[in-house]
BAGU-55086 format. One line per 8 residues: number of its first residue (from 1); their letters; for each residue x negated, y negated, z negated of C-alpha. Coordinates in Angstrom, 1 decimal, decimal comma, m for minus. Last residue first. Layout:
N
NUM) A) X/Y/Z  ...;
This chain:
317
317) FAVPNIRG) 8,3/m23,2/17,1  4,8/m24,7/18,2  6,6/m27,4/19,9  8,9/m28,1/16,7  5,8/m28,7/14,6  6,0/m27,2/11,5  7,3/m28,3/7,7  10,2/m30,5/8,9;
309) ILLQRRLR) 12,7/m29,2/6,7  14,8/m27,9/9,4  11,8/m26,4/11,0  10,7/m24,7/8,0  14,3/m23,3/7,9  14,1/m22,2/11,5  10,7/m20,8/10,8  12,1/m18,5/8,2;
301) NVELEMIS) 15,0/m17,4/10,1  12,9/m16,3/13,0  10,4/m14,3/10,4  13,2/m12,7/9,0  15,0/m11,6/12,2  11,3/m10,3/13,8  10,6/m8,4/10,6  14,0/m6,7/10,3;
293) KYFQELDA) 14,0/m5,8/14,1  10,6/m4,1/13,4  11,8/m1,9/10,8  15,1/m1,3/12,5  13,3/0,0/15,8  11,0/2,2/13,6  13,7/3,9/12,0  11,6/6,3/9,4;
285) HSPLGSVQ) 11,7/9,8/10,2  7,7/9,9/10,5  6,9/8,2/7,3  6,0/5,0/7,4  2,5/4,2/5,9  1,5/1,3/3,8  m1,5/m0,5/5,2  0,4/m3,8/6,0;
277) GDGIEIIT) 2,8/m3,8/3,4  0,2/m3,7/0,5  1,1/m1,3/m2,1  3,0/m1,4/m5,3  3,5/1,9/m7,7  5,2/4,4/m9,0  8,4/2,5/m10,2  10,7/4,2/m12,0;
269) WEGNTTKA) 14,8/5,5/m11,5  16,3/7,2/m14,2  18,4/10,6/m14,0  16,9/12,5/m17,0  14,5/14,4/m14,6  13,0/11,1/m13,3  13,9/9,7/m9,7  11,2/8,0/m7,7;
261) IDMTFFPS) 10,2/4,4/m6,4  7,3/3,3/m3,9  7,3/m0,5/m3,6  5,8/m2,1/m0,5  4,2/m5,4/0,0  4,6/m8,4/2,4  4,4/m11,9/1,1  2,3/m11,0/m2,1;
253) AVGKALDI) 2,4/m11,9/m5,8  4,8/m9,5/m6,9  7,2/m11,1/m9,2  10,3/m11,4/m6,9  10,0/m7,5/m6,3  11,2/m7,3/m10,0  14,5/m8,3/m8,8  14,6/m6,2/m5,9;
245) FSDLKPIE) 13,8/m3,2/m8,1  17,1/m4,3/m10,3  19,3/m4,5/m7,5  18,2/m1,2/m6,1  21,0/1,2/m6,3  19,8/4,7/m5,5  20,0/5,8/m1,8  22,8/8,7/m1,6;
237) QQYVVEDW) 21,5/12,2/m1,6  20,6/14,3/1,2  16,8/13,7/1,7  15,4/16,5/3,8  11,8/16,6/2,5  8,6/17,6/4,2  8,3/13,9/5,7  8,2/12,7/2,0;
229) YGTCQILK) 8,8/9,0/1,0  12,5/8,9/2,0  13,0/5,2/3,5  14,3/1,8/2,2  13,7/m1,1/4,6  13,8/m5,0/4,9  14,0/m5,7/1,2  13,4/m9,8/0,8;
221) HHLFFLRY) 10,4/m10,6/m1,2  8,9/m12,6/1,9  8,7/m9,2/3,7  9,5/m6,3/1,1  9,3/m2,7/2,2  10,4/0,3/m0,2  9,3/3,6/m0,3  11,8/6,5/m1,8;
213) ENSLPMGS) 11,0/9,2/m3,7  12,7/12,4/m5,0  9,6/14,3/m5,8  7,3/16,6/m3,8  5,6/19,1/m6,3  2,1/19,9/m4,9  1,9/23,3/m3,5  m1,2/22,1/m1,3;
205) KPHNALQE) 0,0/23,1/2,3  3,8/23,4/2,3  4,4/20,6/m0,6  6,8/21,8/m3,2  10,5/20,9/m2,9  13,0/18,6/m4,4  11,6/17,8/m7,8  12,8/15,0/m10,2;
197) LQIFERIV) 10,0/13,5/m11,8  8,4/14,2/m14,9  6,5/11,3/m16,4  3,0/11,3/m16,6  1,4/8,3/m18,5  m1,0/6,8/m16,1  m5,0/6,4/m16,5  m6,4/4,2/m13,7;
189) IGGNLESG) m10,1/4,2/m12,7  m12,1/1,5/m11,0  m12,3/m0,5/m7,8  m11,6/1,9/m5,2  m13,5/5,0/m4,7  m14,0/5,9/m1,0  m17,8/6,0/m1,8  m17,5/9,2/m3,9;
181) QRDIFNQL) m13,6/10,2/m4,5  m14,8/13,7/m4,9  m17,1/12,8/m7,7  m15,0/10,2/m9,5  m12,1/13,0/m9,8  m13,7/15,8/m10,5  m15,6/13,5/m13,7  m12,0/12,5/m14,4;
173) VTQVKQRD) m10,8/16,0/m14,6  m13,7/17,2/m16,3  m13,9/14,3/m18,9  m10,0/14,7/m19,7  m10,1/18,2/m20,0  m12,9/17,9/m22,7  m11,7/15,3/m24,4  m8,0/16,9/m25,0;
165) SADPIYCA) m6,1/13,8/m26,5  m4,8/12,9/m23,2  m2,9/16,5/m22,9  m1,7/18,0/m19,5  m4,2/16,3/m17,6  m3,3/15,9/m13,8  m5,4/14,6/m11,1  m8,8/16,0/m10,0;
157) EEWEHKRS) m8,7/19,5/m10,6  m4,7/20,5/m11,6  m3,2/18,2/m8,9  m6,0/18,5/m6,0  m3,1/17,2/m3,7  m2,6/14,6/m6,2  m5,9/13,1/m5,3  m5,1/9,4/m6,5;
149) KVYDKVLI) m5,2/6,5/m4,7  m5,5/2,5/m4,8  m7,2/1,4/m8,1  m8,7/4,6/m8,8  m6,2/7,9/m10,0  m6,0/9,9/m13,1  m2,7/11,2/m14,6  m1,6/11,6/m18,1;
141) PKNQFIHL) 0,3/14,2/m20,2  0,8/12,7/m24,0  m1,2/13,6/m26,8  m1,7/10,0/m28,0  m1,3/8,0/m24,8  m2,4/4,7/m26,5  m5,6/6,4/m27,9  m7,0/6,5/m24,1;
133) KKFLLDFG) m8,6/3,3/m24,9  m11,0/4,8/m27,3  m11,9/7,8/m24,8  m12,3/5,5/m22,1  m14,7/3,2/m23,9  m16,7/6,6/m24,7  m16,8/8,0/m21,2  m20,2/7,7/m20,3;
125) NSLEEIGL) m22,7/4,6/m19,6  m21,6/3,9/m15,9  m18,0/4,0/m17,2  m17,5/0,4/m17,4  m18,9/m0,4/m14,2  m16,1/1,7/m12,4  m13,9/m1,0/m13,8  m11,5/0,3/m16,5;
117) WMSQPTAK) m7,7/1,2/m16,2  m4,3/1,4/m18,6  m1,0/2,4/m17,8  2,5/3,2/m19,5  5,0/4,5/m16,5  6,5/2,0/m14,6  10,0/m0,2/m15,0  8,9/m2,7/m17,6;
109) KIAEYSYP) 5,3/m2,7/m16,1  6,4/m4,2/m12,8  5,1/m7,7/m12,6  2,3/m7,0/m15,0  1,1/m3,9/m13,0  0,6/m5,8/m9,7  m2,9/m6,8/m9,8  m3,9/m3,7/m11,9;
101) FYHGNRYE) m2,8/m1,3/m9,0  m5,2/m2,9/m6,1  m3,4/m3,0/m2,5  m0,5/m5,6/m3,5  m2,4/m8,0/m5,4  m5,6/m7,2/m3,2  m3,8/m8,4/0,0  m2,6/m11,2/m1,9;
93) APSNILVA) m6,2/m12,3/m2,6  m7,4/m11,7/0,7  m4,5/m13,7/2,5  m1,5/m11,8/3,2  0,2/m12,6/6,5  m2,9/m12,6/8,6  m3,9/m15,6/10,5  m4,9/m16,1/14,0;
85) NKQQLANY) m6,4/m19,3/14,9  m9,4/m17,4/16,4  m12,0/m18,3/13,8  m9,1/m17,1/11,4  m9,4/m13,6/13,0  m13,1/m13,4/11,7  m12,2/m14,6/8,3  m9,4/m12,1/7,9;
77) LNEYDKPK) m11,2/m9,2/8,9  m14,2/m10,3/6,6  m11,5/m10,4/3,7  m10,3/m7,1/4,6  m13,5/m5,5/4,6  m14,0/m7,0/1,1  m10,7/m5,8/m0,2  m11,3/m2,4/0,8;
69) LMWGRYIF) m9,1/m1,5/4,1  m6,5/0,8/4,5  m5,6/1,9/8,2  m3,2/m0,1/10,3  m0,6/m2,6/10,7  m1,8/m5,9/10,5  1,1/m8,6/10,5  m0,3/m11,7/12,3;
61) RELTEFTP) 0,6/m15,7/12,2  m0,6/m17,6/15,1  m2,3/m21,2/14,2  m2,4/m23,5/17,2  m4,5/m23,2/20,5  m5,0/m19,1/20,1  m8,4/m17,9/20,7  m7,5/m14,2/22,4;
53) IRKVAKSL) m8,0/m11,2/20,6  m9,8/m8,5/22,3  m13,2/m9,5/20,8  m12,0/m8,9/17,2  m13,8/m6,1/16,1  m16,8/m7,2/18,1  m17,0/m10,4/16,7  m16,8/m8,6/13,1;
45) EGDLVSEL) m19,7/m6,4/13,4  m19,6/m5,4/9,6  m19,9/m1,7/10,3  m16,2/m1,3/8,5  m15,1/m4,1/11,0  m16,4/m2,5/13,8  m14,8/0,9/13,1  m11,3/m0,7/12,8;
37) SIMHVDMG) m11,4/m2,2/16,3  m8,9/m4,9/16,5  m5,8/m4,6/18,8  m2,8/m6,9/19,8  1,0/m6,7/19,8  3,0/m9,6/21,1  6,9/m8,6/20,2  9,2/m7,7/22,8;
29) LNRACKYE) 11,2/m5,3/21,2  9,3/m2,8/23,8  6,0/m4,0/22,2  7,1/m3,4/18,5  8,1/0,2/19,4  5,1/1,2/21,5  2,7/0,2/19,0  4,7/1,9/16,3;
21) QEYEQDIV) 4,7/5,1/18,2  1,2/4,8/18,8  0,1/4,1/15,5  m1,3/7,6/14,6  m2,8/7,7/18,2  m5,1/4,6/17,6  m4,1/2,3/20,6  m6,2/2,4/23,5;
13) KSDLPDSC) m8,8/m0,3/24,9  m11,3/m0,1/22,2  m11,7/3,5/23,0  m13,6/6,1/21,0  m12,3/5,1/17,4  m8,8/4,4/19,1  m7,7/0,9/18,4  m6,1/m0,5/15,5;
5) FLIKM) m3,0/m2,7/15,4  m2,0/m6,1/15,2  1,5/m7,6/15,2  2,2/m11,1/16,1  5,2/m13,1/14,3;
């Protein structure tokens, strides 16, 4: 398994500093690391984006570790890499399944807050359709996000609505969210029931409540790392029992993805969301060596199994 990182925006020969530690760790473990220019991907200059990737004689599998891409940009990168016999671990459809909330909701809905969504085109003529669909929440508190992100650091203005039946508040918060997301808005609008989570601290800058939350990484539906979500919090409690979440993860249609879970104030654990594993960040306190060693070990074992049943060429292995 090879790892693909983003280069520095100003120098394509240097790793993006946000991923420098991961790059060094993977390389020190003997993994084959490569770089692409994210800026060139976003500009549609795909040949330039992948110019530092060699053309391989046989298909080589890659995991991308970098900044989020909209599904169309990811597909363009995926296709450009294929021209060099380099194949990203998640196909464009699998990337969308992890990256866009509606595509993973069915797999996790019995362990996550009630949710509904509308494509942005469905809001082009106003919020009437949204108000109709909001009836499922009655007067419960709700959260606003797009298919990927919320604006949780703007909690009162563009994220949290205390009463779903308060049309004026819904319209104000939703319009704030849409305006502030601008061209970065992904897919459409998601409305979720707000569930009170166990609070560990407040964010030092925004004041946003920081919950008792963990990020789980899954590769080929095997859990490879569980780490505390927030860098600003010291996790002193035991890691929760994960059997039920590992079981639900089997229904997510992606080889490499994350699952964020959090503890509620009533002591239960809930799924916050699914994310694509390639663009999900690792907190600074995460054990990078364990993360990449787990990827290496799982991939070697997978290849051995395939070799035993004759699915791959022994020479390629």
